[in-house]
C-alpha positions, 0 to 999 in steps of 0.5 A: 453477523446476521442474516434474515432468513424470514419466519423467524429464522436468523443465521450468521455468527450472531445469529447462530448464536441467538438461534441456540440460545432460542432452542436452549430456553425454548423462546420464539422471536418475532424480528424487525429489520431496521433501515439503514446502518441502525445500531443506535445513536443520540437523537439531535438535542437529546442526551438520553433518547436513542435511535436504532436497536439502542432505541427499540430496547429503550422504549421497550419495543423489543427484547433483544437484538439478533445483531451485534451491539458494540459495548459503549459508556453511554449505551449501558446507561439505557441498555443491558448487555449479555456477556461479550461475545467478540472483541471488534476494532475499526481498522483503515483499509486502502487500495494499494497501487503500482508504482509505475514510476519505479517500473519505468525506471526499473533498470536504473533502481538496482543500484544507488545513485553514489554507487553510480558515481563510483563506478564512473569515477573508477572507469575514469581513474582506470582510463587515467592510468592506463594513458599514463603507464602507455606514455611512461612506457613509450618514455623509458622502454621505446616501442613501435606501437602508438600509445592510446590517446585518453579517449581511447582508454576511455572507451576501452573501459566502457566497453568493459563496463558493458562486457563488450571487449576490445578488438585491440590490447596493450603488449606490456604487462603493465597496461594489461594489468589495467585490463583486468582490473577493469573487466574484474571490476565490470564483472562484479558490478554486472553480476550484482546488477543483473542479479538485483535486477532480476529480484526487482523485476520478479517481486511486484512493489505496490507504490508506497503509501504517504500515511500508515495511520489515522493520525497521519491521513489527517494532514493528507490533502490528496486523500479522502476518508469515511465510513458507513453512515451512523456507524460507531466511527461516526457517533464517536468522533462527532458526539462521544469525543466532543468533550474528551481529552483523550488521545484516541479522541483527538486523533478521531476528532481530528480525521472526523472533521479534516478528512471525512467532512471535506466532502458529503460523498465520504460517508457511504451507505454500506460497505460494498459502496465504501470498498468500490471507492476504495478501489476506484480513488485515492479513498481509505475506508474506516470499517469493523475489520471482521465486516470489511474482511468478510466483504472483501473476500467477497470480491475478485482476486485481483480486487481483494488482493488490492485492498490493504488493511493498515496496521492501526486498530481504532475503538476497539471494544466487545460486541454482545447481544443487547437486551432491555435495561436491567432485563432478567434474562441476563444471568440465563443468557450469560449462562448459556454463553459461557457453556458455549464457550466451554464447549467449543461451540463458540469457536466453531461459529468463529471459525465458520462465520469470521475466519479470514480464510486463506489468502491467494494473493502474492502466490504467482506462479508465472511471472511475466514482463510487460511494457511497463518493465521494459520501458527504460529501454524505449526511454533510453533509445529515444533519449540515445537518438535524440542526444546523438541528433543534437550532437551531430547538429553541434559537430555540423555547426562547429564545422561551419564555423571552422569553414567560415572562420578558415575563409575570412582568414584566407581572404584577408591573407590574399588581400 
């Protein structure tokens, strides 16, 4: 909003507005930069003494603010504002993560579980029909060929499902119809599965968040949240909303007490520190929408594209230039601000300083598969090899049991 250039010069959205007022009304500026996030809050155990910029205006140490100041009911009692120059709100910012579990099981997700069971039932049903048709045909139309067993019929249908075919085929038309049905079903399943799988692998899906707003976040035990130290969110949740029964105040108090106060590290000293915590931990940053987006645009593309802005808005209100209480300059400045708005200058400054810009997220021109995309192949390979070894051990055990049983019975017979 404001960047201090030294020697009384200032730029940024609010800085350029103040500079325009300075040239229009021919006054000079000598300003002090207050340390920390010093917009202003009530001093401890006081009901009318303020800190920060509000306190400087209240005590007469300053004539106006050269930075934005949120308009609140409590501040209006001790300072005067110009007309609002922008509307801001607090929003939740959180980093999205790849759903590795979903990617590793990507080859099982294109179809619903119920559909897998339906396909299995269909293959078993077709195998059973083929098995009985072969026997009915042999009963009423004697043929030299031996009818297939149920196991072989099931193997045929599995081959059809996997698009592998088989090296034998039935002679009768009735049995061949079952083959054709099996291959037709497998063709539909195979093509729909492949199409869904390709679209699933081509579009990266972040892991779903367990919350979508501040109310839901206050009920999460595994997530932390915070804001800049002395931010209006902190002031509102810990002071302004203490005796209020409005729905917004209830949500703010709940989030403040249950989530933010959970750890002293949840309050950060800058927006950059807050976004760093968002990227490196399960942390939600509560910040002014335009200011947070400004810092996000300064991050590397890979990091900025990971940060997601949740839809809810909190503590929405106007910002303005703060003046001493009952300042005689208010009407003069309001007149000039209105002229800036009507001439389009205010809109130009808004576009220059507060525009989100063009996002380059989600514009991948090259899609490459990585290990996590095909991890299911190796899981299937290891699972199949392990299952095969277990079956081999089982067969060996059964064979040994049969041999012992035969030897025992043979010895009894001889004796």
